[in-house]
C-alpha positions in Angstrom: 23.6 -28.6 -52.8 21.8 -25.3 -52.6 23.2 -22.5 -50.5 19.9 -22.3 -48.5 20.0 -26.0 -47.7 23.5 -25.8 -46.3 22.6 -22.9 -44.1 19.7 -24.9 -42.6 22.0 -27.9 -41.9 24.6 -25.8 -40.2 22.3 -23.6 -38.2 23.5 -23.5 -34.6 20.0 -24.4 -33.1 19.7 -27.5 -35.3 23.1 -28.7 -34.5 22.6 -28.3 -30.7 21.4 -31.7 -29.2 19.6 -30.0 -26.3 17.6 -27.8 -28.7 16.6 -30.9 -30.6 15.4 -32.6 -27.5 13.3 -29.5 -26.6 11.9 -29.4 -30.2 10.9 -33.0 -30.1 9.3 -32.6 -26.7 7.4 -29.5 -27.8 6.2 -31.3 -31.0 5.1 -34.3 -28.9 3.2 -32.1 -26.4 1.6 -30.1 -29.3 0.4 -33.4 -30.9 -0.9 -34.6 -27.6 -2.8 -31.3 -27.1 -4.3 -31.5 -30.6 -5.4 -35.1 -30.0 -7.2 -34.0 -26.8 -8.9 -31.2 -28.6 -10.0 -33.6 -31.3 -11.4 -36.1 -28.8 -13.2 -33.4 -26.9 -14.9 -32.2 -30.2 -15.9 -35.7 -31.0 -17.4 -36.2 -27.6 -19.4 -33.0 -27.9 -20.6 -33.9 -31.3 -21.7 -37.4 -30.1 -23.5 -36.0 -27.1 -25.3 -33.2 -28.9 -26.9 -35.2 -31.7 -26.0 -38.8 -31.6 -23.0 -38.1 -33.8 -25.1 -36.8 -36.7 -26.5 -33.3 -36.8 -27.6 -31.8 -40.1 -27.4 -28.0 -40.3 -30.8 -26.4 -39.7 -32.5 -29.5 -38.4 -33.9 -30.0 -35.0 -35.7 -32.7 -33.1 -38.3 -30.4 -31.5 -40.9 -30.5 -34.3 -40.9 -34.3 -34.1 -41.1 -34.3 -30.3 -43.9 -31.7 -30.4 -45.9 -33.8 -32.9 -45.6 -36.9 -30.6 -46.7 -34.9 -27.6 -49.6 -33.4 -29.5 -50.7 -36.9 -30.6 -50.5 -38.2 -27.0 -52.6 -35.2 -25.8 -55.2 -35.8 -28.5 -55.5 -39.5 -27.5 -55.8 -38.7 -23.8 -58.5 -36.1 -24.6 -60.5 -38.6 -26.7 -60.3 -41.2 -24.0 -61.4 -38.6 -21.3 -64.3 -37.4 -23.4 -65.4 -40.9 -24.1 -65.3 -41.8 -20.4 -67.1 -38.6 -19.3 -69.8 -38.7 -21.9 -73.0 -40.5 -20.7 -74.3 -41.7 -24.0 -72.9 -41.8 -27.5 -74.5 -40.5 -30.6 -75.2 -44.0 -32.0 -76.7 -45.4 -28.8 -80.1 -43.7 -29.1 -82.3 -44.2 -32.2 -83.4 -41.3 -34.2 -86.9 -42.5 -34.4 -87.9 -44.5 -31.3 -90.6 -47.0 -32.1 -91.9 -48.2 -28.7 -92.6 -46.7 -25.3 -89.6 -48.3 -23.6 -87.2 -46.4 -25.9 -89.1 -43.1 -25.4 -89.1 -43.5 -21.6 -85.3 -44.3 -21.6 -84.6 -41.2 -23.6 -86.8 -39.0 -21.4 -85.3 -40.3 -18.1 -81.7 -40.2 -19.3 -82.0 -36.6 -20.4 
């Protein structure tokens, strides 16, 4: 056996049973503390991005695109509702007096 190994086995702290109990308790508490930290990090990661967050990526461009699409659809519906007549509803070259009178009275 090596000289260094014998010194470790005969060290007074390692031989003392009270010290061993304290060392085991400290090791157990340290492991428990590390486990709590790990779980806290996992919860934060899950809450922030659904568990997956690629570096440099963000959800905001996608959200902004969806909001812009909704705004455009609402604007198109509003313009269609407010507009009195459409482009295709009046003929370019009216052929009879009824059509001419309708264009003149609507304008």
